[in-house]
N, C-alpha and C positions, 0 to 999 in steps of 0.2 A: 835484484828487481830492476826494471829500468822504467822511466816513465811512458806512460803508454797515451797521454793526452793527445787528440787529434787523429789518431790512429784509424777509428772508424770514419772518421768524416772525410779523410783523405781517400779512404778506400771507394768511399761513395761520390765521389767529385764528378768522375767521369762518366757518363751514362751510356750503357749499352743500348743496342738497336731498341730492345722490348722496353725499357725505361723511357727512350725518347718517343717511342710511339703513344705511350702514356700520357707523357706530359703534354704532347702535341694533340691529344684528344681533348684532355682539361681544357687546353688553352682554345681549342677550335668551340667545345661547347661555352666557355665563357664568352666568345664573340657573339654565340647563338643569344646570349642573354644579353649583351648588349644591345643588340638590333631591336629586341624585344622591349628592354626597356626604354629606349629612345623613341619608339613607335608608340608608346603608352603616352609620352610627354611627361617632363618634368616640373614646368611651371605651376604654381598653386598646390602643390604635394609636399608634405615634409619630408627632409631627408631618411629621417628613419623608414617612411612609407616607402619611399624608393628602395631603400638599401634592403628592408625584408623581403620586399615582393622578389629583388631579384635572387635573392638565396633561395626563396621557394620554389622560383623558376628552374633554379639548377638542379634541386633536387628532382623536380618534375621530369626533367630532361636525362636525367639516369646519374647525375653525379653523385658522390657520397655524401658532398656537402660542399660549403665555402671553403677555399684555402683558409681563410682568415675573415673576419666580419666586413662586411661589404662597407667601403668608406663611399660617403657620399657627403660633399663637404660644396656649399653654394655661398654665394656674394663673399662677405669675411671671412665666413669658415674656411673658404678654399686656400687663404692666406696661411694656413694651419699647417705643414707637410704631413702631421700625424694625427688630422682630424677624426673625431668619430661621427657616425650618422645622429643627428640631434631632432628633437622636435620642431626646430625651426622651418617655417612655409618657405621654399624654394619662390624668389619674387621674379617678375620680367626684367631681362636685361642683365641677368647676372652670369659670371661664369661659374660652372660648375664641374667640379673634379669629383670624377667616380673613379674608385679603384677595385679590383675584382679579380678575383681566381676560384678556380674549381679543383675538386680532389677527384681524379679517376683513378682506379686501380692504386689507390693508396699515394699517389703522385699529385703533386699541386701544379698550378698554373697561377701567374701574375701580369696582371695587365691595367694600365690607366689611361684614360681618356678626359680632355676635358673639352666640354660643352659650353654653349652661349643659350639663355633663354629670351634670345632678342638680341639686339645690336648692342653690343658690349661698349661700344666708342674705339676711336682710331689708337689711343694707348694701349688697352687691352689686346686689341688685333696683332699691334705690333709686338707686343710682347710673346703672344701665341705663337707668330711667326720666328722670333728668336729663338724660342724653347724648341720649336720643330726643327729650326736648323742647327742647333745644338745637338741635338738626339740624333739628326743624321750625321753630323760629322765625328759623334761616338762610334754609331754604327759601322761607319768607316774603316775604324781602327782594329775591329774585333776580328781576330785571328788567332790560330795557336801560336803558341809562343810570345805572344806581345805581351807587355805588361800592365796589369791591371790599371796601374796609375796612369799609363800613358791614355788607355780609353777615357777615363775620367777626366783628364787634362784637357782631353781634345773637346769635351762639352764645354769646360769649365771656362777655357780660353774664348769662347765664342761670347758667352754671356757676360764674361768679365769685360771682355773689350765693348761691350755695349753697355756698360755702365750699372750692371746689375749682378756684380760678381758678389756682394753682400746679400744677396736676395736667394742666393742658391746655397742652401746651408748640410746638404746632405751628400754623401757619395752617389755617384751615376749608377750604381748597380750593386746586384748580388746573385748569390747562387741559389737555384731554386731546385727542389727535388721532393723527396721524402717530407722534408719542411721548407715552408715558403722561404726563410731566410736560412741559408747555409752557406758553404765556402763555395768559390772565394768572393771576395769583399771586393768591390770596384771603388776603389776610393785614393787620396792623396797618401793615405799612410799605409794603403796596400804595399807588400812586399812580395806579393806572387805573380807569376805570368800565366796567362790562361793555356789551358790545356785541352786538346781536342776531347770532344764530349761534354765540356761544361755546358751547363744550361744556366745562362744569366739572364738578368733584366738588364736593359738601357732605359734609365729613367731621369733626366735632367727637369729642372722646375725651376721657375722662379716666383718668389711670394712676396708679393707686395703689402705688407702690415696694413690690417684692417682694412683693406680694399679687397683684393682677387689674388687667386693664385693660378697658375699654370703646371700641370706636369703631364709627359706623355711619354707613356712605358710599354716597350715592347717585351718579349720574351723571345730570345734568339740561342740557337744551338753553337757552340764556338766547332768551327769547322779549320782544316789546314788552311785554308786560302781566306777564309772570311767567315760570315754567319749566316745561319738560316733562319729567317725570322718566321715563329710559330703564330704571331699574332695578325689578325686578319681585318681588325677593324681600321676602317678608313681614319687618318691621320689630319685630312684639312679640317679646319675650323666649321663646325657643324651648330646651326641655329635649330634649337629644338623647343618648342611651344610648351 
């Protein structure tokens, strides 16, 4: 007998063309739900109301369901990286983090965007642009044979240099497939290299305690010379009523 831990997970890492098509469709469907959600507005609705409506819309569009309970976190709740949608009403001028994904053909997607329900102020805008810059830096590093730690470092260095290093407390990404969290893990403790066919998230964030948080997440396919982005929701800061 020999240890076999992780054997199946390793075989699942590199997605074939059929798997990539299913994940891409799940991502496209989630993009559509984002636009539908924003069109309906956010302010004066509860986080839970927005989340449940998004989950129902996914099913109406043909998803098997959400890849995980939709996260809607506004104002001080958005400063919690692993927030859950609550009965708190979304107020004006707040940052709102929405994290959602769909399941299509048994495969998951995952995407996060941060919106504002009015002018959030100069500081919050600066943090938003910081996170967006960090995400772009990490995306530029994604390609086969690059270490997962290197991708994490690219985003982490940008955030740390701006003085917000302690407010980015999670890894920059993870694999997505049949499960929404699977190998590889993109973090400082990772010892893996990316391989062609990996489907991973790139999701840096800054979380200012008890005030607001910003996270921007794309789902990408690792290719020999770069990344193919499956997330189509615009990334500039959008003001949503």
